[in-house]
C-alpha positions in Angstrom: 75.0 145.9 58.3 77.4 147.8 56.0 79.1 146.2 53.1 82.5 146.4 54.8 81.1 144.7 57.9 80.5 141.4 56.1 82.8 138.5 56.8 85.1 137.3 54.0 84.7 133.7 52.9 87.9 132.8 54.9 86.5 134.6 57.9 83.2 132.7 57.6 85.0 129.4 57.4 87.2 130.3 60.4 84.1 131.2 62.4 82.4 128.0 61.5 85.5 126.0 62.6 85.7 127.8 65.9 82.0 127.2 66.5 82.3 123.5 65.8 85.4 123.3 68.1 83.6 125.1 70.9 80.5 122.8 70.5 82.8 119.7 70.5 84.5 120.9 73.7 81.1 121.5 75.4 80.0 118.0 74.3 83.2 116.5 75.6 82.9 118.2 79.0 79.3 117.3 79.3 80.1 113.7 78.4 82.8 113.6 81.1 80.5 115.1 83.7 77.8 112.6 82.9 80.3 109.7 83.0 81.6 110.8 86.4 78.0 111.1 87.7 77.1 107.7 86.4 80.2 106.1 87.9 79.5 107.8 91.2 76.0 106.4 91.2 76.5 102.9 89.9 80.2 102.3 90.7 81.1 101.3 87.1 81.7 103.0 83.8 78.7 103.4 81.5 80.5 101.8 78.5 83.5 99.5 78.4 83.5 97.8 75.0 82.9 99.6 71.7 84.9 98.4 68.6 83.2 99.2 65.3 85.7 97.0 63.5 87.0 94.4 66.0 90.2 92.6 65.0 90.3 88.8 64.9 93.2 86.5 65.9 94.5 83.6 63.9 92.9 80.2 64.5 96.0 78.8 66.3 95.8 81.8 68.7 92.2 81.2 69.4 93.0 77.5 70.1 95.6 78.5 72.7 93.2 80.8 74.4 90.5 78.2 74.6 92.9 75.5 75.8 94.8 77.5 78.4 92.7 80.4 79.6 89.6 79.4 81.5 88.6 83.1 81.6 88.4 83.2 77.8 86.4 79.9 77.7 83.8 81.3 80.0 83.1 84.4 77.9 80.2 84.5 75.6 80.7 84.8 71.8 80.5 88.6 71.8 82.9 89.1 74.6 85.3 86.6 73.1 85.5 88.9 70.1 86.3 91.8 72.4 89.0 89.8 74.1 90.6 89.0 70.8 90.5 92.6 69.6 92.2 93.8 72.8 95.0 91.2 72.4 95.5 92.4 68.9 95.8 95.9 70.1 98.1 95.0 72.9 100.5 93.2 70.5 100.5 96.2 68.2 101.1 98.7 71.1 103.9 97.0 73.1 107.2 95.6 72.2 109.0 92.4 73.5 112.6 92.0 74.3 114.5 88.8 74.9 117.4 88.3 77.3 120.0 85.6 77.8 119.4 83.9 74.5 115.7 83.3 74.9 113.7 83.1 71.7 110.4 84.8 72.0 107.6 83.1 70.0 104.2 84.3 69.0 102.7 82.0 71.5 104.6 83.5 74.3 103.5 87.0 73.2 99.9 85.8 73.1 100.0 84.4 76.6 101.5 87.7 78.0 98.9 89.8 76.1 96.0 87.5 77.2 97.1 87.9 80.9 97.0 91.7 80.7 93.7 91.7 78.8 92.2 89.4 81.4 93.2 91.6 84.2 92.0 94.8 82.5 88.9 93.4 80.7 86.5 95.5 82.9 88.4 98.8 82.1 87.5 100.8 79.1 91.0 102.3 78.8 93.1 99.1 78.8 96.2 100.4 77.0 98.5 102.5 79.2 101.8 104.3 78.9 102.8 103.0 82.3 105.0 100.5 80.4 106.3 100.2 76.8 108.2 96.9 76.7 107.9 93.4 78.1 111.3 91.8 78.8 111.5 88.0 79.0 114.3 86.0 80.6 114.4 82.2 80.3 114.7 81.8 84.2 115.4 83.8 87.3 117.6 86.8 86.5 119.7 89.4 88.3 117.9 92.7 88.4 119.8 95.7 87.1 117.9 97.9 89.6 118.5 96.0 92.8 121.3 93.5 91.9 119.2 90.8 93.4 117.7 87.8 91.7 114.1 88.1 90.6 111.3 86.1 89.0 109.6 89.3 87.8 109.5 93.1 88.4 107.8 96.3 87.2 110.4 99.0 86.5 108.5 102.3 85.9 111.7 104.2 85.4 112.4 102.5 82.1 108.7 101.6 81.5 109.4 97.8 81.5 107.7 94.8 82.9 110.1 91.9 83.3 109.4 88.2 83.7 111.2 84.9 84.0 109.4 83.0 81.3 109.8 79.7 83.1 107.9 81.1 86.1 105.4 83.1 84.0 104.3 80.0 82.2 104.2 77.9 85.4 101.7 80.5 86.7 99.3 79.7 83.9 98.9 76.1 85.2 95.9 75.8 87.4 97.9 73.5 89.7 100.2 76.4 90.5 98.0 77.0 93.6 96.9 80.6 92.9 100.4 81.8 92.0 100.2 83.6 88.7 103.3 85.7 88.1 101.8 87.5 85.1 98.7 88.6 87.0 100.7 89.6 90.0 103.2 91.9 88.2 100.6 93.4 85.9 98.5 94.1 88.9 101.3 96.4 90.1 101.2 98.2 86.8 97.4 98.7 87.0 97.7 99.9 90.6 100.5 102.4 89.8 98.6 103.6 86.7 95.3 104.1 88.6 97.2 106.1 91.3 98.6 108.3 88.5 95.3 108.7 86.7 96.5 106.5 83.9 93.2 104.6 83.4 90.8 107.5 83.1 87.6 107.6 85.1 87.9 103.9 85.9 91.2 104.7 87.6 89.5 107.0 90.0 87.0 104.3 90.9 89.9 101.8 91.3 91.6 104.2 93.8 88.4 104.8 95.7 87.7 101.1 95.9 91.3 100.2 96.8 91.1 102.6 99.8 87.8 100.9 100.9 89.4 97.5 100.6 92.3 98.4 102.7 90.1 100.1 105.3 88.1 96.9 105.4 91.1 94.7 105.7 92.7 96.8 108.4 89.7 96.4 110.7 91.0 93.9 113.3 87.9 91.7 113.2 88.1 91.6 109.4 91.8 90.8 109.3 91.3 88.0 111.8 88.6 86.6 109.5 90.9 86.9 106.4 93.8 85.2 108.2 91.5 82.5 109.7 90.3 81.6 106.2 93.8 80.3 105.4 93.2 81.2 101.8 95.8 83.8 100.8 99.5 83.0 100.9 101.6 84.8 103.5 103.2 87.2 100.9 99.8 89.0 100.7 100.4 90.5 104.1 103.7 92.1 103.3 102.2 95.5 102.4 99.1 97.0 100.8 100.6 96.8 97.3 101.4 93.1 97.6 98.1 92.4 99.3 96.1 93.7 96.3 98.3 92.0 93.8 98.0 88.6 95.5 94.2 89.1 96.0 93.8 89.7 92.2 95.7 86.5 91.5 93.3 84.6 93.6 90.3 86.4 92.2 91.1 85.1 88.7 92.6 81.7 89.7 90.0 80.4 92.1 86.9 82.7 92.0 84.5 80.1 93.4 86.6 79.4 96.5 87.2 83.2 97.0 83.5 84.0 96.9 82.7 81.2 99.3 85.4 82.1 101.9 85.5 85.9 101.7 82.3 87.1 100.0 82.5 90.7 101.1 86.1 91.1 99.9 85.3 89.2 96.7 82.5 91.7 95.9 84.8 94.7 96.5 87.5 93.3 94.2 84.9 92.9 91.5 84.2 96.6 91.8 87.9 97.4 91.9 88.5 96.2 88.4 84.8 96.4 87.2 84.6 92.7 86.4 82.6 90.0 88.1 84.2 86.7 87.7 82.2 83.7 86.9 82.2 81.7 90.1 
């Protein structure tokens, strides 16, 4: 090698940087390939929770979770920490907006966040850009989009999820008979996000499992069995989007009864969101 062929110090640094970037890209592509292969084989992501420095909630918030969310009470100590961390991240990520004089409290924000975290607890990518703001009305409201009165809605055009607080909170009561407004509307968000690849590899698994669920439900014998169970409310049969939203409400509200009455569908829903309810 001639003297003039040697790289300058700046050139050496640049070559090292390019080499590192190429290696990182190769590692990333290999990791994505292995993840996809794992999910194809086992129908679940290889890793869901990894938080080197998990955030904790204030004692009052933990008390509310323990008192009002059976889902949280049934988690072990480790997963309760993960649940708290995800709520903390949700509250940092999304904004809340009040309408018609409603005063939004920290407790209200906590309950909305906990509902979202509960629904997405089996997904590694649980924060999405499918919405940016949660809008709360005190009661039923006139929707700007349809000019009709609503209890809740998901408006992807303005990236907003809207709730009547009165009806959202009523849905948290176990006596609400499987009607959980928060789970229902957030289920629409997850469904839309998965269809648009907004939840990473888990979204692809969701879409695949959703198609299998609908194929199962559309079989005449299976549909007769579902209807004969007299379990889901009639609104579930309006269309596929409402079917899956209602099914997810029941999955979290009365998992034991769901598994007893419709075990095959119950198992498929567990794969859909990568979470097996304690039943």
